[in-house]
N, C-alpha and C positions, 0 to 999 in steps of 0.2 A: 406590415413588415415587408421589406424589400425582398426581391428574389435574388438568389445566387446560383450561378451556373459554374460548376467545377468541371473543367475540361481536361480530359486525358489523364484521369487518376487511376492508378492500379488499386482497385477495390480489394482489400485484404491481400494485396500482392499479386492479383491476377492480371488479366489483360486490361489495357487502358480503356476506360469508359468515361462517359459524362454523367454527372450527378446534378440534378436540379433540386434546389431547396426552395420551398415556398411556404410561407405561413408557419414556419417552425417545424415543418415535416419534410421528409424526402418526397418530392413530387414524382420523380422519375429517375431511373437508372438505365442507360443505354448508349447507343452510338449516335453521334451527330445530333444531339439534342440542341434545341434553341429555345429562347424565351425572350420576348421583347421587353426591354428595360431592365433585364437582369444584370447584376454585377457579375462580371466574368473573372474567374480565377483560373489562370493557366497552370494546371498542375504539372505538365511536362513529365509525366511518368512517376511522379511522387506517389507514395503509398497512402491510401485512404483507409483509415480504421474507424471503428465506432469509438466514441469518446471513452477514454480510459477511466477506470473505476479503481480507487485505492481504498481498500478495506482497513487500512492501518496508518493513520496520519495523526501527528500531534500538532495542534494549532495553538496550544498554550493559553488561549483566552477562554475564560477569565483568569486573571491573576498573574500571568507572566508575559504581559504584552511587550516587555523588553526583548523577548525571544521571538515572538510571532504573534500576530493577531489573526482573527478569522479572515479579515480582508487581505492581509499580506499573504497568508497561506493560500487563500483562494486564487490570488493572482499568480503565485508560484505554481499552483496546480494547473491553471490554464496555460501557463508557459510550457509545462511539461506534457500537455495533451490531455489532461484530465477534465472531465465534466462532472464528476461526482467523487467526493471523498468522505470517508467516515472518520470523525474526529474522536480521538481517545479521551477517556474520562479523567485522566490524572491532571486536572486543572486545579486552580485555587479560587473559590471552593471547588471541591470534587463534584463532578457531574453525576451525583447520586440521587437527585430529586428531579421531579417534573419541571420545577422552576429553572434549574440550571440548564437542563438539556434544551428546553424551549428557548432560552436566551441564546445558546450557541446556534440553534437551528435558525432563529430569526436573523442573527448576524450573517449567517450564510446566505439567506434569502436577500438581504440588503446588499451584499457584496456584488451580486450579479455575475460573478466570474465562474462559479461552479456551484453545484448543489452540495450542501454540507449536511451530512446526516450524523447527528451525535451518537456516540456509543455510550451507553449507560454503565455506571460502575456496578459490579456484582455485589460488593459489600459496602456498607456505610464507611465513608472516608478512606476507602481502600485498605481498611484495617484488618480485613479477613475474619471478623468476629460475628457480624450480623448482616443478613441480607438487606440490600438497599431496596428502594421502592420500585421494583422491577415492573410490576403491573401498572403503576401510576406513570412511569416513564413511557411505557408502551402506549398507554391511553392518551398521553399528552399530544399537543399539536406536533411534536417532533416525531411521534410514531416510532419510538425506538424498538429495534428488533435484535440488535447485537449488544451483548453485555460483556465487559471485560474489566479486570483490575490491572490491565497492562502497566508495566513498570514494577508490579508486584505479582506474585503468584497467589492464586486461591489455594493455599497449602493445606487447609483443613478439609479432609475428605468428606465429612458430613456436610459442611457448608457447600462444597462443590456439588454434592449429590442433590441437596435441596434446590440449588440454582438450576441444575439441569432439569429437575422435576417441574419447577415453576414455569420455565420458559416454554415447556411443551404446550401450555394452554393457548399460546398464540404463535406457535411454530418459530419461536425465537432461537437464538444460538448463543452459547457461552463461548467466548474466545479466550483461551487460556495462555497466559505467559508462563511457560513451563520452566520453573526454576525452584528447585527444592532449596529453601532458604538456609537450612543448617549446613548443607553441603557447599554453599557458596559464600559463607561468611568471610569477608575480607578479600574476596576474589577481585582480581584486577585484569585478568586476561584468560585465554584458554589454557587449561592445565595440560601440559605436555613438555616436549623437549625444550621449546623456546622459553616457557615460563621458568623451567628449572635453571636454564642458563642465565636468565635475566634476574632471577631471584624475586619474581613477582608472584603474588598469590594466585593460585590456579582455580579456574571455573571448570570443573570436570564435566565431560559429556554426560555422565550418568545423572547429573543433577537435572538435566533436561529430560533425558530418556525415561527416568523413573516416574516423573510426573505424567508424561504422555501415556505411558503404559497404564498407570492408575486410572487416568481420565477416560481413555477409550473403553476400559472395562466398566467404569461407572456409567458411561453413556449407553453401553450395551445393556447394562442392568436395568436402567430406568427407561430405555427406549427413547433417548433424546439425541439432540444434535450437539456436537462439540467441534470447535474449530481451534486448530493449533497455530498460535502466533509464531512468526519468525523462526520456523524450524531450522536448525543449524548443523546437525550432525548426521553422519552416515547411519549411526544406530537408530536415531529418531526416524529416519526414512524407513528402515526395516520394520519398526513397530507400526507405523502408519500403514505400510503395505500389508502387513499381517492383519491389521484391524479391518482394512477394506476387504480383504479376501474373506473375512469372517462375516461381512455384511454390516459392520458397525457404521453408523452414520457420522463419519469423521471427515473433516476437510482440513487442509493445511496450507500454509503460505510460506514462501521464502522471500527474503529481501534481495534487492539487487546487489548490495555489498557482500552478502554471503555467497553470491554466485561468482564473484570476481576476486575478492581480496582474501588473503590468508594471514595467519598470526605471525608470519615472518616479518610483516611490516611493523610489528610492535618493537622490533629491534631498534627502530629509530627513536623510540620513546616520544614520538609525536602524539599528543593526546587526541588528534583528529581521528586516530584509528581506535580509540577507546569506545566500545559500544557494548550493549547488552541485548541478546547474548553476544559473547565475544567473537571476533574473527577466529575461524577454526583452521584446520590443516588443509593442504592441497587435496588429500584424499576425501575429506568432507565436501569440499567445493565440487569435486567431480561427481560425487554421489548425489549432491543436490541438483546439479544440472541434469543428470540422467533421470532423476525422479520427477523433475519438472517436465521433462520431455515425454516420459511415459505416463504421466497423469497421476502418479502417486502423490506428488505435491500438486495441488489444484491451481494455485494462483501465485502471482507476484504481488507483494504489498511493500510499500516503501519503508514503513516505520520512520517516516520523516520526523526527525527529532531535532528541532532548532535550539541552539544555545547561543547566548551573547558571547562576544569575544573573550571577556574576562573569565568565563567558565571553561574555556578551552586553552587559553593562553596562560598556562600555569604548569606546574610539575604534574607528572602522570597521575600520581596517587590522588591528587586533589581535584583532578579534572572531572567534569560531568561526562556521563556516557551518552553517546548518540551522534547521529549524522543527519544532515539534511539530504533529501533524496528525490523530491517531487520533480525537480527540473532536469535530473540526469537519469532517471529510472529507465526510460525507454532506450536511451543510448546504451546503457549497460546491458540491458536484455538483448539488444541487437548484437553487441560484441560477443556476449557469452553464449547465446542461444541461436540467433539467426545466422550470423557470420560463420559459426561453427557447424551449421547444418543440422543442429538438434531440433530446431523449430522453424517452420515457415511463418509468414506473416499472419496467416489464418490461425495458426497456433498461438501467436502472440495476442491476437484479438480475443481468443478463447481464455487465455490465462490472465490477461490484464483488463478485460472488459466484460465478456459474457459471464464467466464463472463468478468473479467477485460481485457482480450485480445480482446474480442468482443467490449467492450465499447471504448477502445483506438485504435482499428483497428491495433493491433500488429500482423502483418503478420508473420506466421510461429510459433506463440506461442499460447498456449491454445488449442492445437490440441489433438485428441485422441491418446492413446498409442496403435497404430496399424500399420501394415505394410504399408510402403510408406510415413509415416508421419515424419516430422523433429524430430530428436532425441534430443529434449529438455526435459530432464527428471530429476527427483530428487528421491533419495532413502532414506526412512525414517525408522529409528529404533524406532517403536512406543512403544516397550516394555521398552525402556530406561527411567530411571528417574535420575535426577542429579541436583545439585545446579548450579545456574547461576553465572559464574565468569567472569565479564567484562574484567579482565586482559587478557583473551584469545580472545577477540573480534578482528575481522579484521577491524572494523570501527576505525577511528581515535579518536572518542569520546567515552566516557564511561558512559554517563548519562542515565543509565537504571534504571527503578523502581524495577527490579527483582533481583538485586544483593543479593546473598545468599538464594534466594527463590528456592525451589525445583519445577521443571517443568518436565512434561513428554515429551518424544520424542526427537530424535536427527537426524538431517540430516547428513548422512554419505557420500553420493555421489551426485554430480550435473554434468549433461552433457549439454553442449551447442553445438548444432548441432554435436553431437557425440563425442565431445572433452571433457574430464573430466576437470572440473574447480575445483572440490572438490573431493578428492579420499580418502576413509577411514578417513574422518573427517579432512583432511588436504588440504589446498589450493595447487593446482598444480603450 
């Protein structure tokens, strides 16, 4: 494997340094490094981060390859600076057996663009009635450590308790899509002033908050780990903050779109803004930013949810819920958290690499940029500003809420174990 010398990079936003990559690992970090025969990348003050880790990605394969495949999703991930993504289980067939998770894992290995770690379903068929083969999925070649019925809530308290008890045996974690189903029947958007004015069915904040409250208490009762997917309300923040103060082993994620967009956008009736959980209020957005800054919310996760054109180019009520996010996540975090002074780049590395890797037990990812560590890295031109053009996405789908919007920052290079997957903004 050839050597690469990155010159003048701001490691985690600090002072410019040189970074030498050799044999898939970081050989040295310092000033005025040299290496005979190395490929030289002139960073020119760009920010160097550890490769990003996404704990919440929908890759759709098997079953919905018209939306995304593991390969196209892995290419999108590399374009966004990711070296590891966790693929949700709501595929067709559902990833509820060792066979299906191994298939997804092997497809990720074959892609070569990023490591793909499957998430196993909590219940058979995501139906919420019977525990899936949690142990078999963990013992498989995929080594599953995270389990979720995302897209659906594990609404039965007994099933949720049993899952939390089961994963303790191998220090696994249950990632909950917190949505009380009876409270959200027919819901189309956030319940509030805008939904009332538009006459659209409301998705109340309490439908999320009540499930989170139940599940942190269950996790405390059985002494297990619970992770809250795409937390979206100010009330949810307060429940997680209380649970952490009590010593409950809970972690939580926020999506980029919930850090930036509000339910006011739904006034356009453009289905690109239809997502689950729905876009909330400005008050919620500000609470989520503060919670991410102070550590109440542990990580940013994309909830990358690709859909084909026909599933979004229709009337609001018929449209699918979800947004693509892998290729814009870092830019949105820069706009909402870095450029506002709420986080520095070391904080971004913590929320988008170190902690998600720790929660998901992603070996070799979320490591410091220092000698002897795996060379999973991403280089970011933080000074760049440009309009989002989905025509240039590597993802198979184009359902982004940011089309035509100016966002800061651009990933120019990504390295997976020393091999460039993105070089000068182009996939290798």
